[in-house]
C-alpha positions as CSV (number, residue, x, y, z in Angstrom):
1,M,0.0,0.0,0.0
2,E,2.8,2.4,0.9
3,A,4.6,1.6,-2.4
4,M,1.3,2.2,-4.3
5,G,0.7,5.5,-2.4
6,G,4.3,6.6,-3.2
7,S,3.9,5.7,-6.9
8,S,0.5,7.6,-7.0
9,R,2.1,10.7,-5.5
10,G,5.0,10.4,-7.9
11,M,2.7,10.2,-10.9
12,S,0.6,13.2,-9.5
13,R,3.7,15.2,-9.0
14,E,5.0,14.4,-12.5
15,K,1.6,15.4,-13.9
16,I,1.7,18.7,-12.1
17,I,5.3,19.4,-13.4
18,T,4.2,18.6,-16.9
19,N,1.2,20.9,-16.6
20,L,3.3,23.7,-15.3
21,Q,5.8,23.3,-18.1
22,Q,3.0,23.4,-20.7
23,A,1.7,26.5,-19.0
24,V,5.2,28.1,-19.2
25,Y,5.4,27.2,-22.9
26,I,2.0,28.8,-23.7
27,L,2.6,31.9,-21.6
28,N,6.0,32.6,-23.1
29,F,4.6,32.0,-26.6
30,A,2.0,34.7,-25.8
31,V,4.7,37.1,-24.6
32,V,6.8,36.5,-27.7
33,C,3.7,37.1,-29.9
34,L,2.9,40.3,-27.9
35,V,6.4,41.8,-28.1
36,A,7.2,40.7,-31.7
37,G,3.6,41.6,-32.9
38,S,3.7,45.0,-31.3
39,M,7.1,45.7,-32.8
40,T,6.0,44.5,-36.2
41,F,2.7,46.4,-36.3
42,S,4.4,49.5,-34.9
43,I,6.9,49.7,-37.8
44,W,4.0,49.2,-40.3
45,R,2.0,52.0,-38.6
46,I,5.0,54.3,-38.6
47,V,5.6,53.7,-42.3
48,D,2.0,54.1,-43.2
49,A,1.8,57.3,-41.2
50,M,4.9,58.7,-43.0
51,E,6.6,59.1,-39.6
52,A,9.7,56.9,-40.4
53,E,12.1,59.8,-40.2
54,A,10.9,60.9,-36.8
55,F,11.1,57.3,-35.6
56,L,14.7,56.9,-36.9
57,N,15.7,60.0,-35.0
58,L,14.7,58.3,-31.8
59,I,16.9,55.3,-32.3
60,R,20.5,54.8,-33.2
61,V,20.2,51.8,-35.5
62,R,17.9,50.8,-38.3
63,P,15.4,48.1,-37.1
64,W,14.9,44.7,-38.8
65,K,12.2,44.4,-41.4
66,P,8.8,43.8,-39.7
67,R,8.4,40.4,-41.4
68,T,11.9,39.3,-40.3
69,I,11.2,40.3,-36.7
70,W,8.0,38.3,-36.6
71,I,9.3,35.2,-38.4
72,A,12.6,35.1,-36.5
73,S,11.0,35.5,-33.1
74,I,8.2,32.9,-33.6
75,T,10.4,30.4,-35.4
76,G,13.2,30.7,-32.8
77,Y,10.8,30.3,-29.9
78,L,9.1,27.2,-31.5
79,C,12.5,25.6,-32.2
80,L,13.4,26.3,-28.5
81,V,10.3,24.5,-27.3
82,L,10.9,21.6,-29.6
83,L,14.5,21.2,-28.5
84,S,13.3,21.4,-24.8
85,C,10.9,18.6,-25.4
86,L,13.5,16.5,-27.2
87,G,15.9,17.1,-24.3
88,Q,13.3,15.5,-21.9
89,L,12.8,12.6,-24.2
90,W,16.5,12.0,-24.6
91,E,17.4,12.7,-21.0
92,H,19.1,9.4,-20.6
93,K,20.8,9.3,-23.9
94,G,24.2,10.3,-22.5
95,K,26.2,13.4,-21.5
96,H,27.2,14.3,-25.1
97,V,23.6,14.4,-26.3
98,R,22.6,16.4,-23.3
99,F,25.4,18.8,-23.9
100,F,24.4,19.5,-27.5
101,I,20.8,20.0,-26.5
102,T,21.7,22.4,-23.8
103,A,24.0,24.3,-26.1
104,G,21.2,24.4,-28.7
105,E,18.7,25.7,-26.2
106,M,21.0,28.5,-25.0
107,F,21.7,29.5,-28.7
108,L,18.0,29.6,-29.6
109,C,17.2,31.5,-26.4
110,I,19.8,34.2,-27.2
111,G,18.7,34.3,-30.9
112,T,15.0,34.7,-30.1
113,T,15.8,37.3,-27.4
114,V,17.9,39.2,-29.9
115,A,15.1,39.0,-32.5
116,L,12.9,40.7,-29.8
117,N,15.6,43.3,-29.3
118,M,16.2,42.0,-25.8
119,N,12.9,43.5,-24.7
120,Y,11.9,40.2,-23.0
121,N,14.4,38.0,-21.1
122,G,11.8,35.6,-19.6
123,L,13.0,32.9,-22.0
124,V,16.0,32.5,-19.8
125,L,13.8,30.9,-17.1
126,L,12.6,28.3,-19.5
127,V,16.1,27.3,-20.4
128,V,17.1,27.4,-16.7
129,A,14.3,25.0,-15.8
130,D,15.5,22.5,-18.4
131,L,19.1,22.9,-17.2
132,V,18.1,22.3,-13.5
133,R,16.0,19.2,-14.4
134,G,18.8,17.6,-16.4
135,Q,21.8,18.3,-14.1
136,R,23.0,15.9,-11.3
137,G,25.9,16.3,-8.9
138,S,27.7,19.2,-7.4
139,R,30.1,19.7,-10.2
140,Q,27.4,19.9,-12.8
141,K,25.3,22.3,-10.7
142,L,28.4,24.6,-10.4
143,I,28.6,24.6,-14.2
144,L,24.9,25.2,-14.4
145,G,25.2,28.2,-12.1
146,I,27.9,29.7,-14.3
147,A,25.9,29.1,-17.4
148,I,22.8,30.7,-16.0
149,V,24.7,33.9,-14.9
150,G,26.3,34.1,-18.3
151,L,23.1,33.6,-20.2
152,Y,21.2,36.1,-18.1
153,T,24.0,38.7,-18.6
154,I,23.9,38.2,-22.4
155,V,20.1,38.6,-22.8
156,N,19.7,41.5,-20.3
157,Y,19.0,44.7,-22.2
158,N,20.2,47.0,-19.4
159,L,23.6,45.2,-19.3
160,T,24.4,44.4,-22.9
161,G,21.6,46.0,-25.0
162,N,23.6,49.1,-25.8
163,Y,26.6,47.0,-26.9
164,F,24.4,45.0,-29.4
165,N,22.6,48.2,-30.6
166,M,19.2,46.9,-29.5
167,I,16.1,49.1,-29.8
168,P,14.1,49.5,-26.6
169,W,10.5,48.4,-26.6
170,E,9.3,51.9,-25.6
171,A,10.6,53.3,-28.9
172,F,8.4,50.9,-30.8
173,L,5.4,51.8,-28.7
174,T,5.6,55.4,-29.8
175,G,3.6,54.4,-32.9
176,Y,0.6,53.6,-30.6
177,H,-1.9,55.7,-28.7
178,T,-1.0,56.5,-25.1
179,S,-3.8,54.2,-23.8
180,T,-2.6,51.4,-26.0
181,Q,0.9,51.9,-24.8
182,A,-0.2,51.6,-21.2
183,F,-2.3,48.5,-22.0
184,L,0.6,46.8,-23.8
185,K,3.1,47.6,-21.0
186,G,0.7,46.4,-18.4
187,T,-0.1,43.2,-20.3
188,L,3.7,42.5,-20.7
189,S,4.3,43.2,-17.0
190,V,1.5,40.8,-15.9
191,L,2.6,38.0,-18.3
192,A,6.2,38.4,-17.1
193,S,5.2,38.2,-13.5
194,M,3.0,35.1,-14.2
195,N,6.0,33.5,-16.0
196,L,8.1,34.1,-12.9
197,V,5.5,32.7,-10.6
198,L,5.1,29.6,-12.8
199,F,8.9,29.2,-12.9
200,I,9.1,29.3,-9.1
201,L,6.3,26.7,-8.7
202,Y,8.0,24.6,-11.3
203,M,11.3,24.7,-9.4
204,V,9.6,24.0,-6.1
205,M,8.0,20.9,-7.5
206,L,11.3,19.8,-9.1
207,I,13.2,20.2,-5.8
208,Q,10.5,18.6,-3.8
209,G,10.4,15.7,-6.3
210,E,14.2,15.3,-6.0
211,Y,14.0,15.3,-2.2
212,Q,11.2,12.7,-2.2
213,E,13.1,10.6,-4.7
214,R,16.1,10.6,-2.4
215,E,13.9,9.8,0.5
216,R,12.3,6.9,-1.4
217,I,15.7,5.5,-2.4
218,Q,16.9,5.7,1.2
219,N,13.7,3.9,2.3
220,L,14.3,1.2,-0.4
221,N,17.9,0.8,0.8
222,E,16.8,0.4,4.4
223,Q,14.2,-2.2,3.3
224,L,16.8,-4.0,1.2
225,E,19.2,-4.1,4.2
226,E,16.4,-5.4,6.4
227,A,15.6,-8.1,3.8
228,N,19.3,-9.0,3.6
229,R,19.5,-9.3,7.3
230,K,16.4,-11.5,7.5
231,L,17.8,-13.6,4.6
232,K,21.0,-14.1,6.4
233,E,19.1,-15.1,9.6
234,Y,17.0,-17.5,7.5
235,A,20.1,-19.0,5.9
236,V,21.8,-19.5,9.3
237,E,18.6,-21.1,10.6
238,A,18.2,-23.3,7.5
239,E,21.9,-24.4,7.9
240,K,21.3,-25.3,11.5
241,N,18.2,-27.3,10.6
242,A,20.0,-29.1,7.9
243,E,22.9,-29.8,10.2
244,M,20.5,-31.1,12.9
245,R,18.7,-33.4,10.3
246,E,22.1,-34.7,9.2
247,R,23.1,-35.3,12.8
248,N,19.9,-37.2,13.5
249,R,20.4,-39.3,10.3
250,L,24.0,-40.2,11.2
251,A,23.0,-40.9,14.8
252,R,20.3,-43.4,13.5
253,E,22.9,-44.9,11.1
254,I,25.4,-45.4,14.0
255,H,22.6,-46.8,16.2
256,D,21.4,-49.2,13.6
257,T,25.0,-50.3,12.6
258,L,26.2,-50.7,16.2
259,G,23.0,-52.3,17.3
260,H,23.2,-54.9,14.5
261,A,26.8,-55.7,15.2
262,L,26.3,-56.0,19.0
263,T,23.2,-58.2,18.5
264,G,25.3,-60.5,16.3
265,I,28.2,-60.5,18.9
266,V,25.9,-61.3,21.8
267,A,24.2,-64.1,19.9
268,G,27.6,-65.5,18.9
269,V,29.0,-65.4,22.4
270,D,25.9,-67.2,23.7
271,A,26.5,-69.9,21.1
272,C,30.1,-70.2,22.1
273,L,29.2,-70.6,25.8
274,T,26.9,-73.4,24.9
275,M,29.3,-75.4,22.8
276,I,32.7,-74.6,24.2
277,D,32.9,-77.9,26.2
278,L,31.4,-80.0,23.4
279,S,33.4,-78.7,20.4
280,P,36.4,-76.4,21.1
281,E,37.3,-76.3,17.4
282,A,33.8,-75.1,16.4
283,T,33.9,-72.6,19.2
284,K,37.2,-71.2,17.9
285,Q,35.6,-70.8,14.4
286,Q,32.6,-69.1,15.9
287,L,34.8,-66.7,17.8
288,E,36.6,-65.8,14.6
289,K,33.3,-65.0,13.0
290,I,32.4,-62.9,16.0
291,G,35.7,-61.0,15.7
292,Q,35.0,-60.3,12.1
293,V,31.5,-59.0,12.9
294,A,33.0,-56.8,15.6
295,R,35.7,-55.4,13.3
296,E,33.1,-54.6,10.5
297,G,30.9,-52.9,13.1
298,M,33.9,-50.8,14.4
299,T,34.7,-49.8,10.8
300,D,31.1,-48.7,10.2
301,V,31.0,-46.8,13.4
302,R,34.3,-45.0,12.7
303,R,33.1,-44.1,9.2
304,S,29.9,-42.6,10.7
305,V,31.7,-40.8,13.5
306,K,34.0,-38.9,11.1
307,K,30.8,-37.3,9.6
308,L,29.1,-36.7,12.9
309,R,29.5,-33.6,15.1
310,P,27.4,-34.5,18.2
311,D,25.5,-31.9,20.2
312,A,25.5,-33.7,23.6
313,L,26.0,-31.3,26.5
314,E,24.3,-32.7,29.6
315,K,21.3,-30.9,30.9
316,L,23.5,-28.9,33.2
317,E,25.2,-25.5,33.2
318,L,28.4,-25.5,31.3
319,E,30.7,-25.3,34.4
320,E,28.7,-28.1,36.1
321,A,28.9,-30.3,33.0
322,I,32.7,-29.8,32.7
323,V,33.3,-30.5,36.4
324,K,31.2,-33.7,36.2
325,M,33.0,-34.8,33.1
326,L,36.4,-34.2,34.7
327,R,35.4,-35.9,38.0
328,D,34.3,-39.0,36.1
329,A,37.5,-39.0,34.0
330,G,39.7,-38.7,37.1
331,A,37.8,-41.4,38.9
332,A,38.2,-43.8,36.0
333,S,41.8,-43.1,35.3
334,R,42.9,-42.2,38.9
335,A,44.5,-39.0,37.4
336,E,44.6,-35.8,39.4
337,I,42.7,-33.2,37.4
338,Q,42.6,-29.5,38.5
339,F,40.0,-27.2,37.0
340,Q,40.5,-23.4,37.3
341,N,37.6,-21.2,36.0
342,Q,38.4,-17.5,36.0
343,V,35.2,-16.5,34.1
344,K,32.1,-16.3,36.3
345,P,29.5,-17.3,35.4
346,L,30.6,-19.6,32.6
347,R,27.7,-19.2,30.2
348,F,27.8,-18.4,26.6
349,H,25.9,-19.0,23.3
350,E,24.9,-22.6,22.7
351,D,27.5,-23.4,20.0
352,E,30.2,-21.7,22.0
353,E,29.4,-23.8,25.1
354,E,29.5,-27.0,23.0
355,V,33.0,-26.2,21.6
356,I,34.4,-25.3,25.1
357,Y,33.0,-28.6,26.5
358,R,34.3,-30.7,23.6
359,V,37.8,-29.1,23.6
360,V,38.2,-29.8,27.4
361,Q,36.8,-33.3,27.0
362,E,39.0,-34.2,24.0
363,A,42.2,-32.7,25.5
364,T,41.7,-34.5,28.8
365,T,41.0,-37.8,27.0
366,N,44.2,-37.5,24.9
367,A,46.3,-36.6,28.0
368,I,45.1,-39.8,29.8
369,R,45.0,-42.2,26.8
370,H,48.1,-41.1,24.8
371,G,50.1,-39.1,27.2
372,H,49.6,-41.5,30.2
373,A,49.4,-38.4,32.4
374,D,48.5,-38.6,36.1
375,K,48.2,-34.8,36.6
376,I,46.2,-32.5,34.4
377,T,45.6,-28.7,34.9
378,I,42.8,-27.0,33.0
379,S,42.2,-23.2,33.2
380,I,39.7,-21.0,31.5
381,S,40.3,-17.2,31.4
382,K,39.0,-14.2,29.4
383,T,41.0,-11.2,28.0
384,D,39.1,-8.5,26.2
385,Q,36.8,-10.4,23.8
386,W,38.8,-13.6,23.7
387,L,38.2,-16.8,25.8
388,T,41.4,-18.8,26.4
389,I,41.3,-22.5,27.4
390,R,44.7,-24.0,28.5
391,I,45.2,-27.7,29.2
392,E,48.6,-28.9,30.5
393,D,49.6,-32.4,31.6
394,N,52.7,-34.2,32.9
395,G,52.5,-37.0,30.4
396,I,55.2,-38.5,28.2
397,G,54.7,-35.8,25.5
398,C,56.2,-36.3,22.1
399,E,59.0,-34.9,20.0
400,K,56.9,-34.6,16.8
401,V,53.2,-34.0,17.0
402,E,51.1,-35.8,14.4
403,E,47.6,-34.6,14.2
404,G,45.1,-37.4,14.8
405,F,41.3,-37.4,14.8
406,G,41.2,-35.6,18.2
407,L,43.3,-32.6,17.3
408,K,41.7,-32.2,13.9
409,H,38.3,-32.5,15.5
410,M,39.2,-29.6,17.9
411,E,40.6,-27.5,15.1
412,E,37.4,-28.0,13.0
413,R,35.2,-27.0,15.9
414,L,37.2,-23.9,16.8
415,S,37.4,-22.8,13.1
416,L,33.6,-22.7,13.0
417,L,33.8,-19.9,15.7
418,E,36.9,-18.3,14.1
419,G,38.9,-19.5,17.0
420,T,42.5,-20.9,17.1
421,L,44.3,-23.9,18.5
422,G,47.9,-24.1,19.6
423,Y,49.7,-27.1,21.1
424,G,53.2,-28.4,21.9
425,S,55.2,-30.8,24.1
426,R,57.2,-29.4,27.0
427,E,57.6,-31.6,30.1
428,G,54.3,-33.2,29.0
429,F,51.8,-31.8,26.5
430,Y,49.9,-28.5,26.4
431,I,46.9,-27.2,24.4
432,I,45.8,-23.6,24.1
433,A,42.5,-22.8,22.5
434,R,41.3,-19.3,21.9
435,I,37.7,-18.3,21.0
436,P,36.3,-14.9,20.2
437,I,33.2,-14.3,22.4
438,R,30.6,-12.7,20.1
439,W,28.3,-11.3,22.8
440,G,31.0,-9.0,24.3
441,E,30.4,-10.2,27.9
442,E,29.2,-13.2,29.8
443,H,25.5,-13.5,30.4
444,E,24.5,-12.3,33.9
C-alpha cells in the first residue's frame, strides 16, 4: 500500500510538473507574440503614417524588417520549445547528447531574445528550468550556475543592450496611442510576473520531487538491508536445521549399525558358551566370526563418527557439566585433574558452550590415553573479547606431534567460531584454544 501510495504521489507530481511546463510554454509564446507583434505592427503603422524619419531620429540603428522580426521570433521560440521537449525525451541518452541539446537551447534563447531586441528575457527561465531538471551532482550544478549567470547577462537589455545596438520596446510603442501603450506595457508586466510565478512553482516541484526521490531511495535501501538481514538469519537457521537433520540421520545410522553388530556378537557369544565344552574347534571358528563382525561394526562406526559432530551437553550448566565430566574421567583413570575457572558465570551461546566442553573433553582424553598423564591442569580465562582454554599435563609428551582425529576435531570446531588452536610438548603436553566471544560479555 505504501509503495502504491508513493507511486501515485509520484505520478501526480509528474503530472503537475508537466502541466506547469506546458503553461510556461504557452505563456512565453503569448509574450513572444505580444512583443514581436507590437514591434512589427508599430513599424508598419509608422511607415503608413509617414513618420519613419521621426522614428529613426529616436533610435541609433535601423530596425529589422517587420516580417523578419515576426518570423525570427516565432520560429526561434518554437524551435526552442521543440528542443526542450526532445531534451526531456532524450534525458538518458548520455552526457554528449545532453550537452548539445543544452547548447542548442541556449543558442536559440539568445537568438530569439535578440530578435525581440532584448525586450523580454523571460525565455532564460525556460532554459534554466531545463538545465536544472537535467543536471545531477555538485560539479554539474556549479557549471549550471555559471551558465545561468552568463546567459542572463547576455540577454539582459540593461547590461548588454547598448553593446548590441538593440532598440528599446518603448521606442516601438511610440507608434501607438497612449492608452494602447499603457495596455501593452501592463499586459507584458502581468505576463512576465506570471511567468516568474510559474517558474518558481516549477522549481519548487522539481526540488520537492528530487528530495522525495532521495527519501524513497533511502527507504528502499533500508528495506533492502532489512531483507538481507532476514535472509542471512534464515540462511543460518536453515543451515542449523540441515545440520540437525544430518546429525539425526547419522545418529540413526550409527545406532542401527552398532545395534546390529552388537546383536550378532551377543548371539555368537551365547552360542560359544553353549558349545565350548562340546566342540572347542567349532567354538574357535565361531569366535573368529564374532571377531569379524566386531571389526566390521567398528569400521562402520568410525566411518559414521567422522561425519558426525554430536551436540550432547548434559542438561547442566556448562561449568557443572565440565566439572562432572572431569570428575568421572579422574575417577576412571585415577588422574589428578585440577580445573580453574576465572570466568564467572561460565555461560555463553549454545554453540560456544559446546565447543568449550568438547575441547576440554578431547584434550583430557588425549592426555590420559596417549600421554599417560596422572596430573592435568585446566584453566579458562578471558581477556578482552577472547576466551582462552589452557590444558597442561605431565604425560610423556612427544617430540613430533602428528595430528590425529582428536586434534583435527578440535581445530574444526574452533574454526567454526573463528577460533585458534595451539599445542606443543614441554615436560608433558599442552593445548591452548582461543575463542572470540561474540556477545561481548558473559550473560548475567
